[in-house]
C-alpha positions as CSV (number, residue, x, y, z in Angstrom):
1,M,134.6,133.4,97.1
2,A,137.8,134.4,98.7
3,G,139.5,133.7,102.1
4,L,142.7,135.3,103.5
5,D,145.9,134.0,104.8
6,V,148.2,136.4,106.8
7,S,151.2,135.6,108.9
8,N,153.3,137.7,111.2
9,L,150.8,141.0,110.8
10,S,152.5,143.8,113.5
11,A,151.7,147.2,113.4
12,S,154.0,150.2,115.8
13,Y,153.3,153.8,116.3
14,G,155.9,156.0,117.6
15,G,158.5,153.2,118.1
16,E,156.1,151.2,120.1
17,R,154.8,147.8,119.0
18,V,150.5,148.3,118.8
19,L,149.5,144.9,117.2
20,G,151.1,141.6,116.6
21,P,152.8,140.0,115.0
22,L,149.6,138.0,114.5
23,T,149.4,134.8,112.0
24,L,145.2,134.9,110.6
25,S,143.6,132.2,108.4
26,L,140.1,133.0,106.9
27,A,138.2,130.5,105.4
28,P,135.7,131.3,102.6
29,G,132.6,131.8,103.7
30,Q,133.7,132.3,107.2
31,R,132.0,135.1,109.5
32,V,134.3,136.3,111.9
33,A,133.8,138.3,115.0
34,L,136.2,140.7,116.0
35,V,136.3,141.7,120.0
36,G,137.7,144.0,122.4
37,R,137.5,146.8,124.0
38,S,138.6,149.9,122.1
39,G,142.5,150.6,122.0
40,A,143.2,146.7,121.9
41,G,144.4,146.9,118.0
42,K,140.7,145.8,116.6
43,S,140.9,149.2,114.0
44,T,144.5,148.4,113.0
45,L,144.3,144.6,112.1
46,L,141.4,145.9,110.3
47,S,143.1,148.4,108.1
48,L,146.3,145.7,107.8
49,L,143.7,142.9,106.6
50,Y,142.4,145.4,103.6
51,D,145.9,146.2,102.9
52,E,146.7,142.1,102.6
53,A,143.1,141.1,100.8
54,G,142.0,140.9,97.4
55,P,140.5,144.3,95.6
56,K,137.6,143.3,95.5
57,T,137.5,143.1,99.0
58,A,134.6,146.0,100.8
59,F,135.9,148.2,103.8
60,L,133.9,149.7,106.0
61,P,135.9,152.0,108.7
62,Q,134.6,153.8,111.6
63,E,136.0,157.0,109.4
64,L,132.9,156.8,107.1
65,G,134.4,158.5,103.9
66,L,130.8,160.8,102.6
67,V,131.2,163.1,100.5
68,D,128.7,165.3,102.8
69,T,127.8,168.1,99.5
70,L,126.8,164.6,97.5
71,S,123.6,162.9,97.6
72,V,123.1,159.8,99.4
73,F,122.4,158.0,96.2
74,H,126.2,159.6,94.7
75,N,127.7,158.0,98.0
76,V,126.3,154.8,97.6
77,Y,127.1,154.8,94.2
78,M,130.7,155.4,94.6
79,G,130.7,151.6,96.0
80,Q,130.9,150.7,92.0
81,L,132.7,153.7,91.0
82,D,135.5,152.2,89.9
83,R,133.7,149.3,87.6
84,H,132.2,152.5,84.8
85,S,134.2,155.0,82.6
86,I,133.8,158.8,83.7
87,F,131.9,159.8,81.5
88,Y,129.4,156.9,82.9
89,S,129.9,158.2,86.5
90,L,129.6,162.1,85.3
91,L,126.4,161.0,83.8
92,N,125.2,159.5,87.0
93,L,126.9,162.6,89.1
94,L,124.4,165.2,86.8
95,L,121.4,163.2,86.2
96,P,121.4,159.5,88.1
97,L,120.7,156.8,85.5
98,R,117.4,154.5,86.1
99,K,120.1,150.9,86.5
100,P,122.2,152.6,89.4
101,R,119.0,154.8,90.9
102,Q,116.8,151.6,91.3
103,E,119.7,149.8,92.7
104,V,120.6,151.9,95.1
105,H,117.1,153.0,96.2
106,A,116.4,149.4,96.6
107,I,119.3,149.0,99.0
108,L,118.4,152.1,100.6
109,E,114.8,150.4,101.2
110,T,116.1,147.4,103.2
111,L,118.1,149.8,105.7
112,G,115.3,152.2,106.5
113,L,116.4,155.1,104.2
114,A,115.0,155.4,100.9
115,D,113.3,158.6,102.1
116,K,117.0,160.6,102.0
117,L,117.9,159.1,98.6
118,R,118.6,162.7,97.7
119,E,119.2,164.4,100.7
120,P,123.1,165.8,101.1
121,A,124.8,163.4,103.3
122,G,125.8,166.4,105.5
123,E,122.7,166.5,106.4
124,L,121.8,163.4,108.2
125,S,122.2,162.1,111.8
126,G,124.9,159.7,112.8
127,G,122.7,157.0,112.5
128,Q,121.6,157.9,108.9
129,R,125.2,158.2,107.9
130,Q,126.2,154.9,109.1
131,R,123.9,153.4,107.4
132,T,124.8,155.0,103.8
133,A,128.6,153.9,104.3
134,V,126.8,150.3,104.9
135,A,124.7,151.0,102.0
136,R,128.0,151.7,100.2
137,A,129.2,148.7,101.1
138,L,126.3,146.8,99.8
139,Y,126.0,148.0,96.3
140,Q,130.0,147.7,96.3
141,Q,128.9,143.6,95.8
142,G,132.3,142.6,96.7
143,D,134.0,138.9,98.0
144,M,134.6,139.9,101.4
145,L,133.6,142.8,104.0
146,L,136.2,143.9,106.7
147,A,133.9,146.2,108.8
148,D,134.9,148.1,111.8
149,E,132.1,148.7,114.0
150,P,129.4,149.4,111.2
151,V,126.1,149.7,113.6
152,S,127.8,151.4,116.5
153,A,125.7,154.8,115.9
154,L,122.1,152.5,115.8
155,D,120.2,150.7,118.5
156,G,119.0,147.4,118.5
157,P,116.6,146.8,115.7
158,L,117.9,148.5,113.5
159,A,121.4,147.6,114.3
160,R,120.0,143.8,113.6
161,R,118.5,144.8,110.8
162,V,121.9,146.0,109.4
163,M,123.7,143.3,110.2
164,D,121.1,141.1,108.5
165,A,122.0,143.0,105.3
166,L,125.8,142.7,105.5
167,T,126.0,139.0,106.5
168,Q,122.9,137.7,103.8
169,D,125.3,139.5,101.1
170,Y,128.9,138.8,102.2
171,P,129.0,135.5,103.9
172,T,133.1,135.7,104.2
173,S,133.3,138.6,106.1
174,V,135.6,140.2,109.6
175,I,133.2,142.4,111.6
176,A,134.1,145.0,115.0
177,L,131.6,144.4,117.0
178,H,131.1,145.9,121.0
179,D,128.1,144.4,120.9
180,V,128.8,140.5,122.3
181,D,125.5,139.6,121.5
182,L,125.4,140.5,118.1
183,A,129.0,139.2,117.6
184,L,127.9,135.8,119.0
185,A,124.5,136.3,116.2
186,Y,125.8,137.0,113.4
187,S,129.5,134.9,113.3
188,D,130.8,131.3,113.7
189,R,134.2,132.3,114.8
190,V,135.2,134.8,117.2
191,I,138.5,136.3,117.6
192,G,138.8,138.4,120.8
193,I,142.5,141.3,120.7
194,Q,143.8,142.1,123.7
195,D,146.7,144.3,124.3
196,G,147.7,144.3,120.6
197,H,147.2,139.8,120.2
198,I,144.7,137.5,120.0
199,A,143.3,136.6,123.3
200,L,141.1,134.3,122.0
201,D,139.9,132.8,119.0
202,E,137.0,130.0,119.2
203,P,133.5,129.1,117.3
204,S,130.9,131.4,118.3
205,S,129.1,128.3,119.2
206,R,130.9,127.3,122.1
207,L,130.8,130.9,123.6
208,T,129.0,133.1,125.8
209,T,128.6,136.3,126.5
210,A,130.4,135.7,129.6
211,D,133.0,134.2,127.9
212,L,133.8,137.6,126.0
213,Q,133.2,140.1,129.0
214,P,136.4,139.9,130.4
215,L,137.9,141.4,126.8
216,Y,135.8,144.1,127.7
């Protein structure tokens, strides 16, 4: 199980510093919710953390990276593309093999997408596309998850269904969330980002939704 230690992380755009410098330590088995208003620096921080993380880290950015012309199966299968030979992957592209098809189907069933297995990603709704990207991250089976608003297009019950799956499969995670109730429910630590700096870093058990509202 992986953790992460980074120091003096910073980012600048057009000569203007937008993040940091930040120092952050993530212990193995720790679930961190990253909160703050849009533009605070959460997405930039996640990208920098991904650059520093090990090769077995799953990254779920807001830009989902789906291939619209490929089926949901093939988009999810890409989560393990680097684990197989080119020949094996080409076989799956032409005719999905039984084992990966069953594995992907099981994940899609968990996320309420099993009936979309063969559908092109370009024909999906926004929420279905988001769940397809989540399924890809789940299929990857990495040591740690970095996710940027993975349930922003989903309603309450479906959002919780997805968060259940993500936190069950990835005990070590940093997930940016706009919903403060979800942030508190699915983390043991909350980090609040404001103007590119850490404005709050506390165990979620000590916080209420009222404590987080000023960050938005």
